[in-house]
A tleap script that builds the chain and sets N, CA, C and O, in Angstrom:
source leaprc.protein.ff14SB
mol = sequence {
  NMET GLY ASP ARG ASP ASP ARG VAL ALA ALA
  ASN ARG LEU GLU SER VAL ARG VAL VAL THR
  THR LYS ALA ASP ILE VAL TRP ASP ILE ALA
  LEU GLN LEU GLY VAL GLU PRO PRO LYS MET
  SER THR GLY SER THR GLU PRO ARG GLU ILE
  PHE ASP MET VAL ASN HIE THR LEU GLY LEU
  GLY LEU GLU SER HIE LEU THR LYS PRO GLU
  ILE ALA ARG GLN ILE VAL GLU ALA SER GLY
  LYS PRO TRP ASN ALA ASP TYR GLU SER HIE
  GLY GLY THR VAL THR LYS LEU GLY LEU LEU
  ALA VAL ARG ALA ALA VAL GLN HIE PHE VAL
  GLY CSER
}
set mol.1.N position { 146.220 86.599 76.684 }
set mol.1.CA position { 144.897 85.469 76.358 }
set mol.1.C position { 143.762 85.950 77.773 }
set mol.1.O position { 142.553 85.719 77.791 }
set mol.2.N position { 144.424 86.537 78.686 }
set mol.2.CA position { 143.700 86.571 79.904 }
set mol.2.C position { 142.776 87.983 79.645 }
set mol.2.O position { 141.548 88.052 79.698 }
set mol.3.N position { 143.503 88.822 79.420 }
set mol.3.CA position { 142.564 90.424 79.108 }
set mol.3.C position { 141.646 90.071 78.122 }
set mol.3.O position { 140.498 90.152 78.561 }
set mol.4.N position { 141.731 89.538 76.409 }
set mol.4.CA position { 140.984 88.989 75.779 }
set mol.4.C position { 139.757 88.529 76.500 }
set mol.4.O position { 138.680 88.989 76.121 }
set mol.5.N position { 139.787 87.599 77.585 }
set mol.5.CA position { 138.953 86.567 77.919 }
set mol.5.C position { 138.005 87.542 78.852 }
set mol.5.O position { 136.861 87.157 79.097 }
set mol.6.N position { 138.448 88.736 79.348 }
set mol.6.CA position { 137.769 89.988 80.701 }
set mol.6.C position { 137.060 90.973 79.813 }
set mol.6.O position { 136.226 91.802 80.179 }
set mol.7.N position { 137.544 90.749 78.498 }
set mol.7.CA position { 136.968 92.041 77.516 }
set mol.7.C position { 135.698 91.179 77.424 }
set mol.7.O position { 134.745 91.514 78.127 }
set mol.8.N position { 135.566 89.870 76.455 }
set mol.8.CA position { 134.798 89.040 76.509 }
set mol.8.C position { 133.557 88.884 77.196 }
set mol.8.O position { 132.464 88.535 76.750 }
set mol.9.N position { 133.880 89.178 78.281 }
set mol.9.CA position { 132.521 88.660 79.867 }
set mol.9.C position { 132.570 89.866 80.012 }
set mol.9.O position { 131.470 90.276 80.382 }
set mol.10.N position { 133.454 90.819 79.885 }
set mol.10.CA position { 132.355 92.476 80.359 }
set mol.10.C position { 131.097 92.791 79.123 }
set mol.10.O position { 129.983 93.250 79.375 }
set mol.11.N position { 131.677 92.363 77.596 }
set mol.11.CA position { 130.786 92.839 76.979 }
set mol.11.C position { 130.008 92.216 76.889 }
set mol.11.O position { 129.056 92.931 76.575 }
set mol.12.N position { 129.570 90.810 76.986 }
set mol.12.CA position { 128.533 89.681 77.411 }
set mol.12.C position { 127.442 90.349 78.206 }
set mol.12.O position { 126.288 90.590 77.853 }
set mol.13.N position { 128.255 90.689 79.763 }
set mol.13.CA position { 127.454 91.390 80.988 }
set mol.13.C position { 126.820 92.416 80.854 }
set mol.13.O position { 125.925 92.824 81.595 }
set mol.14.N position { 127.495 93.214 79.308 }
set mol.14.CA position { 126.785 94.713 79.277 }
set mol.14.C position { 125.379 94.165 78.271 }
set mol.14.O position { 124.346 94.835 78.257 }
set mol.15.N position { 125.511 92.933 77.497 }
set mol.15.CA position { 124.425 92.767 76.388 }
set mol.15.C position { 123.078 92.294 77.666 }
set mol.15.O position { 121.921 92.715 77.650 }
set mol.16.N position { 123.546 91.542 78.454 }
set mol.16.CA position { 122.439 91.369 79.429 }
set mol.16.C position { 121.634 92.104 80.469 }
set mol.16.O position { 121.857 92.517 81.607 }
set mol.17.N position { 120.491 92.107 79.543 }
set mol.17.CA position { 119.389 92.912 80.503 }
set mol.17.C position { 118.660 92.112 81.813 }
set mol.17.O position { 117.862 91.178 81.899 }
set mol.18.N position { 119.458 93.097 82.912 }
set mol.18.CA position { 118.786 92.687 84.595 }
set mol.18.C position { 117.162 92.593 84.708 }
set mol.18.O position { 116.517 93.642 84.706 }
set mol.19.N position { 116.658 91.628 84.783 }
set mol.19.CA position { 115.501 91.994 85.245 }
set mol.19.C position { 114.791 91.865 86.489 }
set mol.19.O position { 114.486 90.803 87.033 }
set mol.20.N position { 114.442 93.566 87.081 }
set mol.20.CA position { 114.222 93.629 88.710 }
set mol.20.C position { 112.802 93.859 89.328 }
set mol.20.O position { 112.279 93.791 90.441 }
set mol.21.N position { 112.422 94.182 87.969 }
set mol.21.CA position { 110.907 94.926 88.289 }
set mol.21.C position { 109.575 93.835 87.289 }
set mol.21.O position { 109.897 92.853 86.621 }
set mol.22.N position { 108.373 94.263 87.418 }
set mol.22.CA position { 107.359 93.824 86.679 }
set mol.22.C position { 107.668 94.818 85.285 }
set mol.22.O position { 107.614 94.464 84.107 }
set mol.23.N position { 107.924 95.838 85.698 }
set mol.23.CA position { 107.826 96.540 84.178 }
set mol.23.C position { 109.270 95.930 83.375 }
set mol.23.O position { 109.215 95.796 82.153 }
set mol.24.N position { 110.004 95.724 83.798 }
set mol.24.CA position { 110.979 95.092 83.421 }
set mol.24.C position { 110.760 93.860 82.313 }
set mol.24.O position { 111.003 93.733 81.113 }
set mol.25.N position { 110.302 93.205 83.124 }
set mol.25.CA position { 109.784 91.656 82.669 }
set mol.25.C position { 108.476 91.833 81.485 }
set mol.25.O position { 108.389 91.083 80.512 }
set mol.26.N position { 107.538 92.912 81.753 }
set mol.26.CA position { 106.524 93.475 80.723 }
set mol.26.C position { 107.417 93.601 79.169 }
set mol.26.O position { 107.034 93.110 78.107 }
set mol.27.N position { 108.788 94.456 79.401 }
set mol.27.CA position { 109.569 95.367 78.432 }
set mol.27.C position { 110.227 93.908 78.251 }
set mol.27.O position { 109.832 93.535 77.147 }
set mol.28.N position { 110.877 93.108 78.697 }
set mol.28.CA position { 111.340 91.828 77.840 }
set mol.28.C position { 110.011 91.367 76.661 }
set mol.28.O position { 110.023 91.663 75.467 }
set mol.29.N position { 109.356 90.897 77.088 }
set mol.29.CA position { 107.965 90.133 76.803 }
set mol.29.C position { 107.728 90.869 75.212 }
set mol.29.O position { 107.623 90.191 74.190 }
set mol.30.N position { 107.670 92.366 75.239 }
set mol.30.CA position { 107.426 93.043 74.090 }
set mol.30.C position { 108.317 92.803 73.375 }
set mol.30.O position { 108.121 92.340 72.252 }
set mol.31.N position { 109.697 93.098 73.922 }
set mol.31.CA position { 111.347 92.916 73.060 }
set mol.31.C position { 111.049 91.795 72.209 }
set mol.31.O position { 111.157 91.986 70.997 }
set mol.32.N position { 110.621 90.432 72.703 }
set mol.32.CA position { 110.726 89.161 72.320 }
set mol.32.C position { 109.550 89.139 71.427 }
set mol.32.O position { 109.525 88.269 70.557 }
set mol.33.N position { 108.606 89.948 71.520 }
set mol.33.CA position { 107.746 89.739 70.409 }
set mol.33.C position { 107.848 90.989 69.479 }
set mol.33.O position { 107.340 91.051 68.360 }
set mol.34.N position { 108.421 91.773 69.958 }
set mol.34.CA position { 109.002 93.073 68.469 }
set mol.34.C position { 107.907 94.067 68.484 }
set mol.34.O position { 107.663 94.956 67.668 }
set mol.35.N position { 107.266 93.722 69.630 }
set mol.35.CA position { 106.016 95.118 69.758 }
set mol.35.C position { 106.652 95.929 70.372 }
set mol.35.O position { 107.820 95.728 70.708 }
set mol.36.N position { 105.830 97.279 70.701 }
set mol.36.CA position { 106.282 98.295 71.143 }
set mol.36.C position { 105.618 97.988 72.814 }
set mol.36.O position { 104.479 97.522 72.833 }
set mol.37.N position { 106.184 98.196 73.928 }
set mol.37.CA position { 106.002 97.676 75.117 }
set mol.37.C position { 104.688 98.500 75.672 }
set mol.37.O position { 104.623 99.720 75.520 }
set mol.38.N position { 103.874 97.916 76.183 }
set mol.38.CA position { 102.604 99.095 76.745 }
set mol.38.C position { 102.886 99.310 77.740 }
set mol.38.O position { 103.670 98.741 78.500 }
set mol.39.N position { 101.754 100.891 77.942 }
set mol.39.CA position { 102.467 101.599 79.290 }
set mol.39.C position { 102.140 101.026 80.848 }
set mol.39.O position { 101.027 100.769 81.305 }
set mol.40.N position { 103.077 100.939 81.331 }
set mol.40.CA position { 102.460 100.893 82.540 }
set mol.40.C position { 101.906 101.830 83.639 }
set mol.40.O position { 102.377 102.925 83.947 }
set mol.41.N position { 100.849 101.232 84.169 }
set mol.41.CA position { 100.217 101.937 85.149 }
set mol.41.C position { 101.286 102.264 86.428 }
set mol.41.O position { 102.481 101.975 86.477 }
set mol.42.N position { 100.454 102.968 87.453 }
set mol.42.CA position { 101.025 103.045 88.522 }
set mol.42.C position { 101.201 102.045 89.484 }
set mol.42.O position { 100.209 101.358 89.730 }
set mol.43.N position { 102.217 101.813 90.069 }
set mol.43.CA position { 102.433 100.544 91.281 }
set mol.43.C position { 103.350 99.545 90.386 }
set mol.43.O position { 104.294 99.664 89.606 }
set mol.44.N position { 102.574 98.517 90.910 }
set mol.44.CA position { 103.029 96.891 90.211 }
set mol.44.C position { 101.942 96.318 89.197 }
set mol.44.O position { 101.907 95.166 88.765 }
set mol.45.N position { 101.298 97.078 88.982 }
set mol.45.CA position { 99.962 96.133 88.145 }
set mol.45.C position { 100.510 96.427 86.617 }
set mol.45.O position { 100.976 97.437 86.090 }
set mol.46.N position { 100.176 94.736 86.017 }
set mol.46.CA position { 101.158 94.777 84.906 }
set mol.46.C position { 99.711 95.278 84.354 }
set mol.46.O position { 98.694 95.524 85.002 }
set mol.47.N position { 99.986 95.367 82.671 }
set mol.47.CA position { 98.977 96.146 81.756 }
set mol.47.C position { 98.314 94.543 81.083 }
set mol.47.O position { 99.102 93.607 80.947 }
set mol.48.N position { 97.004 94.396 80.747 }
set mol.48.CA position { 96.145 93.560 80.595 }
set mol.48.C position { 96.774 93.637 78.732 }
set mol.48.O position { 96.976 92.575 78.143 }
set mol.49.N position { 96.957 94.694 78.178 }
set mol.49.CA position { 97.515 94.889 76.851 }
set mol.49.C position { 98.360 93.646 76.994 }
set mol.49.O position { 97.725 92.687 76.557 }
set mol.50.N position { 99.622 93.280 77.468 }
set mol.50.CA position { 100.647 92.872 77.366 }
set mol.50.C position { 100.247 91.125 77.195 }
set mol.50.O position { 100.700 90.371 76.335 }
set mol.51.N position { 99.490 90.859 78.043 }
set mol.51.CA position { 98.813 89.532 77.596 }
set mol.51.C position { 97.722 89.483 76.096 }
set mol.51.O position { 97.631 88.565 75.281 }
set mol.52.N position { 97.212 90.402 76.108 }
set mol.52.CA position { 96.543 90.605 74.548 }
set mol.52.C position { 97.446 90.422 73.593 }
set mol.52.O position { 97.330 89.658 72.634 }
set mol.53.N position { 98.552 91.275 73.900 }
set mol.53.CA position { 99.727 91.521 72.943 }
set mol.53.C position { 100.346 90.108 72.297 }
set mol.53.O position { 100.553 89.906 71.101 }
set mol.54.N position { 100.610 89.101 73.504 }
set mol.54.CA position { 100.930 88.212 73.226 }
set mol.54.C position { 99.987 86.634 72.635 }
set mol.54.O position { 100.300 85.523 72.207 }
set mol.55.N position { 98.905 87.280 72.895 }
set mol.55.CA position { 97.928 86.011 72.433 }
set mol.55.C position { 98.014 86.433 70.970 }
set mol.55.O position { 98.146 85.585 70.088 }
set mol.56.N position { 97.936 87.816 70.691 }
set mol.56.CA position { 97.735 88.370 69.599 }
set mol.56.C position { 98.975 87.955 68.429 }
set mol.56.O position { 98.692 87.420 67.358 }
set mol.57.N position { 100.305 88.283 68.820 }
set mol.57.CA position { 100.988 88.044 68.006 }
set mol.57.C position { 101.609 86.167 68.076 }
set mol.57.O position { 101.796 85.893 66.891 }
set mol.58.N position { 101.771 85.586 68.469 }
set mol.58.CA position { 101.674 84.405 68.683 }
set mol.58.C position { 100.663 83.506 68.217 }
set mol.58.O position { 100.808 82.284 68.186 }
set mol.59.N position { 99.349 84.298 67.754 }
set mol.59.CA position { 98.264 83.395 67.118 }
set mol.59.C position { 97.322 82.232 68.127 }
set mol.59.O position { 96.439 81.432 67.818 }
set mol.60.N position { 98.003 82.586 69.509 }
set mol.60.CA position { 97.408 81.397 70.318 }
set mol.60.C position { 95.694 81.178 70.362 }
set mol.60.O position { 95.101 80.168 70.738 }
set mol.61.N position { 95.069 82.543 69.820 }
set mol.61.CA position { 93.308 82.082 70.028 }
set mol.61.C position { 92.689 82.080 71.171 }
set mol.61.O position { 91.553 81.640 71.344 }
set mol.62.N position { 93.358 82.542 71.958 }
set mol.62.CA position { 92.568 82.736 73.267 }
set mol.62.C position { 91.508 83.665 73.647 }
set mol.62.O position { 91.290 84.786 73.189 }
set mol.63.N position { 90.891 83.033 74.544 }
set mol.63.CA position { 89.217 84.195 74.704 }
set mol.63.C position { 89.720 85.564 75.083 }
set mol.63.O position { 90.714 85.675 75.800 }
set mol.64.N position { 88.996 86.715 74.575 }
set mol.64.CA position { 89.072 87.720 74.703 }
set mol.64.C position { 88.393 88.304 76.141 }
set mol.64.O position { 88.593 89.473 76.470 }
set mol.65.N position { 87.731 87.565 76.811 }
set mol.65.CA position { 87.316 87.310 77.893 }
set mol.65.C position { 87.715 87.227 79.189 }
set mol.65.O position { 87.285 87.860 80.154 }
set mol.66.N position { 88.674 86.300 79.138 }
set mol.66.CA position { 89.639 85.934 80.415 }
set mol.66.C position { 90.390 86.979 81.142 }
set mol.66.O position { 91.119 87.852 80.672 }
set mol.67.N position { 90.106 86.752 82.288 }
set mol.67.CA position { 90.927 87.585 83.238 }
set mol.67.C position { 92.353 87.652 83.076 }
set mol.67.O position { 92.939 86.661 82.639 }
set mol.68.N position { 92.903 88.560 83.334 }
set mol.68.CA position { 94.657 88.682 83.154 }
set mol.68.C position { 95.566 87.463 83.598 }
set mol.68.O position { 96.469 86.958 82.931 }
set mol.69.N position { 94.981 86.956 85.338 }
set mol.69.CA position { 95.759 85.566 85.212 }
set mol.69.C position { 94.971 84.397 84.176 }
set mol.69.O position { 95.676 83.640 83.509 }
set mol.70.N position { 93.926 84.342 84.125 }
set mol.70.CA position { 93.555 82.938 83.094 }
set mol.70.C position { 94.164 83.262 81.924 }
set mol.70.O position { 94.566 82.239 81.370 }
set mol.71.N position { 94.473 84.543 81.132 }
set mol.71.CA position { 94.982 84.480 79.622 }
set mol.71.C position { 96.777 83.853 80.301 }
set mol.71.O position { 97.480 82.945 79.856 }
set mol.72.N position { 97.024 84.796 81.498 }
set mol.72.CA position { 98.709 84.361 81.930 }
set mol.72.C position { 98.774 82.824 81.373 }
set mol.72.O position { 99.464 82.373 80.458 }
set mol.73.N position { 97.697 82.076 82.344 }
set mol.73.CA position { 97.235 80.684 82.602 }
set mol.73.C position { 97.685 79.657 81.561 }
set mol.73.O position { 98.390 78.652 81.479 }
set mol.74.N position { 96.782 80.562 80.694 }
set mol.74.CA position { 96.938 79.976 79.149 }
set mol.74.C position { 97.864 80.110 78.537 }
set mol.74.O position { 98.052 79.209 77.720 }
set mol.75.N position { 98.572 80.875 78.563 }
set mol.75.CA position { 99.838 81.323 77.783 }
set mol.75.C position { 100.902 80.314 78.367 }
set mol.75.O position { 101.400 79.408 77.697 }
set mol.76.N position { 101.146 80.527 79.464 }
set mol.76.CA position { 101.962 79.705 80.022 }
set mol.76.C position { 101.777 77.941 79.762 }
set mol.76.O position { 102.699 77.137 79.622 }
set mol.77.N position { 100.333 77.659 79.752 }
set mol.77.CA position { 100.051 76.171 80.051 }
set mol.77.C position { 100.408 75.505 78.466 }
set mol.77.O position { 100.836 74.398 78.137 }
set mol.78.N position { 99.955 76.933 77.531 }
set mol.78.CA position { 99.877 75.961 75.577 }
set mol.78.C position { 101.788 76.219 75.547 }
set mol.78.O position { 102.166 75.845 74.437 }
set mol.79.N position { 102.688 76.589 76.180 }
set mol.79.CA position { 104.175 76.343 76.503 }
set mol.79.C position { 104.346 75.022 76.339 }
set mol.79.O position { 105.025 74.551 75.427 }
set mol.80.N position { 103.522 74.093 77.524 }
set mol.80.CA position { 104.119 73.124 78.190 }
set mol.80.C position { 104.268 73.198 79.373 }
set mol.80.O position { 104.557 72.244 80.096 }
set mol.81.N position { 104.082 74.406 79.752 }
set mol.81.CA position { 104.707 74.576 81.583 }
set mol.81.C position { 103.703 74.222 81.986 }
set mol.81.O position { 102.795 73.931 81.207 }
set mol.82.N position { 103.515 74.110 83.774 }
set mol.82.CA position { 102.495 74.114 84.681 }
set mol.82.C position { 102.471 75.677 85.108 }
set mol.82.O position { 103.384 76.501 85.054 }
set mol.83.N position { 100.792 75.855 85.662 }
set mol.83.CA position { 100.932 77.042 86.199 }
set mol.83.C position { 100.955 77.220 87.537 }
set mol.83.O position { 99.992 76.594 87.979 }
set mol.84.N position { 101.441 77.651 88.263 }
set mol.84.CA position { 101.570 77.998 89.589 }
set mol.84.C position { 100.719 78.498 90.470 }
set mol.84.O position { 100.731 79.680 90.127 }
set mol.85.N position { 99.898 78.421 91.475 }
set mol.85.CA position { 99.270 79.371 92.504 }
set mol.85.C position { 100.098 80.319 92.601 }
set mol.85.O position { 99.558 81.378 92.281 }
set mol.86.N position { 101.439 80.468 92.969 }
set mol.86.CA position { 101.862 81.644 93.223 }
set mol.86.C position { 102.337 82.370 92.221 }
set mol.86.O position { 103.263 83.147 92.454 }
set mol.87.N position { 101.844 82.267 91.026 }
set mol.87.CA position { 102.004 82.846 89.718 }
set mol.87.C position { 101.040 84.145 90.009 }
set mol.87.O position { 101.355 85.226 89.512 }
set mol.88.N position { 99.829 84.022 90.841 }
set mol.88.CA position { 98.722 85.133 90.739 }
set mol.88.C position { 98.174 85.200 92.129 }
set mol.88.O position { 97.861 84.302 92.910 }
set mol.89.N position { 98.144 86.351 92.219 }
set mol.89.CA position { 97.185 87.050 93.491 }
set mol.89.C position { 95.806 87.480 93.629 }
set mol.89.O position { 95.098 87.348 92.630 }
set mol.90.N position { 95.321 87.944 94.624 }
set mol.90.CA position { 94.306 88.047 95.153 }
set mol.90.C position { 94.014 89.606 94.328 }
set mol.90.O position { 94.769 90.578 94.293 }
set mol.91.N position { 92.632 89.441 93.694 }
set mol.91.CA position { 92.451 90.983 93.031 }
set mol.91.C position { 93.033 90.781 91.302 }
set mol.91.O position { 93.458 91.723 90.634 }
set mol.92.N position { 92.956 89.689 90.926 }
set mol.92.CA position { 93.172 89.458 89.442 }
set mol.92.C position { 94.638 90.213 88.954 }
set mol.92.O position { 94.789 90.882 87.932 }
set mol.93.N position { 95.568 89.929 89.896 }
set mol.93.CA position { 96.931 90.142 89.031 }
set mol.93.C position { 97.937 88.925 89.080 }
set mol.93.O position { 98.094 87.960 89.828 }
set mol.94.N position { 98.442 89.327 88.136 }
set mol.94.CA position { 99.609 88.354 88.085 }
set mol.94.C position { 100.974 88.538 88.724 }
set mol.94.O position { 101.384 89.681 88.518 }
set mol.95.N position { 101.811 87.794 89.429 }
set mol.95.CA position { 102.786 88.216 90.203 }
set mol.95.C position { 104.079 88.192 89.588 }
set mol.95.O position { 104.311 87.475 88.614 }
set mol.96.N position { 104.929 88.942 90.110 }
set mol.96.CA position { 106.465 88.817 89.053 }
set mol.96.C position { 106.855 87.505 88.615 }
set mol.96.O position { 107.319 87.384 87.482 }
set mol.97.N position { 106.713 86.403 89.448 }
set mol.97.CA position { 106.680 85.224 89.148 }
set mol.97.C position { 106.049 84.763 88.044 }
set mol.97.O position { 106.647 84.047 87.241 }
set mol.98.N position { 104.820 85.105 87.887 }
set mol.98.CA position { 103.825 84.883 87.017 }
set mol.98.C position { 104.209 85.285 85.964 }
set mol.98.O position { 103.993 84.541 85.008 }
set mol.99.N position { 104.927 86.605 85.701 }
set mol.99.CA position { 104.913 87.641 84.378 }
set mol.99.C position { 106.439 86.763 84.213 }
set mol.99.O position { 106.775 86.796 83.029 }
set mol.100.N position { 107.086 86.268 84.771 }
set mol.100.CA position { 108.329 85.430 84.708 }
set mol.100.C position { 108.268 84.287 83.564 }
set mol.100.O position { 109.063 84.078 82.648 }
set mol.101.N position { 106.962 83.550 83.939 }
set mol.101.CA position { 106.290 82.283 83.564 }
set mol.101.C position { 106.242 82.881 82.317 }
set mol.101.O position { 106.991 82.463 81.433 }
set mol.102.N position { 105.200 84.125 82.035 }
set mol.102.CA position { 104.343 84.319 80.973 }
set mol.102.C position { 105.858 84.463 79.878 }
set mol.102.O position { 105.974 84.002 78.742 }
set mol.103.N position { 107.013 85.349 80.771 }
set mol.103.CA position { 108.410 85.992 79.423 }
set mol.103.C position { 108.945 84.144 79.357 }
set mol.103.O position { 109.426 84.100 78.225 }
set mol.104.N position { 109.034 83.284 79.713 }
set mol.104.CA position { 109.276 81.735 79.427 }
set mol.104.C position { 108.816 81.513 78.399 }
set mol.104.O position { 109.494 81.477 77.372 }
set mol.105.N position { 107.506 81.305 78.438 }
set mol.105.CA position { 106.539 81.014 77.183 }
set mol.105.C position { 106.668 81.561 76.381 }
set mol.105.O position { 106.666 80.828 75.392 }
set mol.106.N position { 106.837 82.825 76.075 }
set mol.106.CA position { 107.178 83.472 74.844 }
set mol.106.C position { 108.587 83.338 74.359 }
set mol.106.O position { 108.931 83.562 73.199 }
set mol.107.N position { 109.393 82.947 75.349 }
set mol.107.CA position { 110.829 82.511 74.483 }
set mol.107.C position { 110.974 81.373 74.037 }
set mol.107.O position { 111.968 81.141 73.349 }
set mol.108.N position { 110.022 80.351 74.304 }
set mol.108.CA position { 109.587 78.945 74.278 }
set mol.108.C position { 108.811 79.312 72.826 }
set mol.108.O position { 109.476 78.689 71.999 }
set mol.109.N position { 108.092 79.781 72.346 }
set mol.109.CA position { 107.433 80.386 70.961 }
set mol.109.C position { 108.497 80.751 70.100 }
set mol.109.O position { 108.798 80.228 69.027 }
set mol.110.N position { 109.163 81.932 70.822 }
set mol.110.CA position { 109.795 82.623 69.290 }
set mol.110.C position { 111.264 82.110 69.321 }
set mol.110.O position { 112.171 82.507 68.588 }
set mol.111.N position { 111.349 81.127 70.328 }
set mol.111.CA position { 112.527 80.241 69.540 }
set mol.111.C position { 113.933 80.692 70.298 }
set mol.111.O position { 115.000 80.082 70.222 }
set mol.112.N position { 113.632 82.130 71.185 }
set mol.112.CA position { 114.950 82.983 71.632 }
set mol.112.C position { 115.795 81.963 72.911 }
set mol.112.O position { 116.834 82.366 73.434 }
savepdb mol mol.pdb
quit
């Protein structure tokens, strides 16, 4: 029985995608939405397009003129979770923690 348990555990580990970078998180969000992931720019800047995809695909009706942190915040708050100051950084960027919060919000809406 121990060998079978080991195989089951190994199969579970293989099916879990480890999220380590912003690009991985953006990819996971797109996967949850069932859309093609947007192209990532150089560095660790997340594309605005991922937030627009979330808004459009989930039908949230958020305004298009919002900055990336503003639309990310509204996505997270629409799921009933709070937005924390460390979810965004100066210069209009959403941090890795912010992207993880958006990913959790998407999971909330799609039921995964």
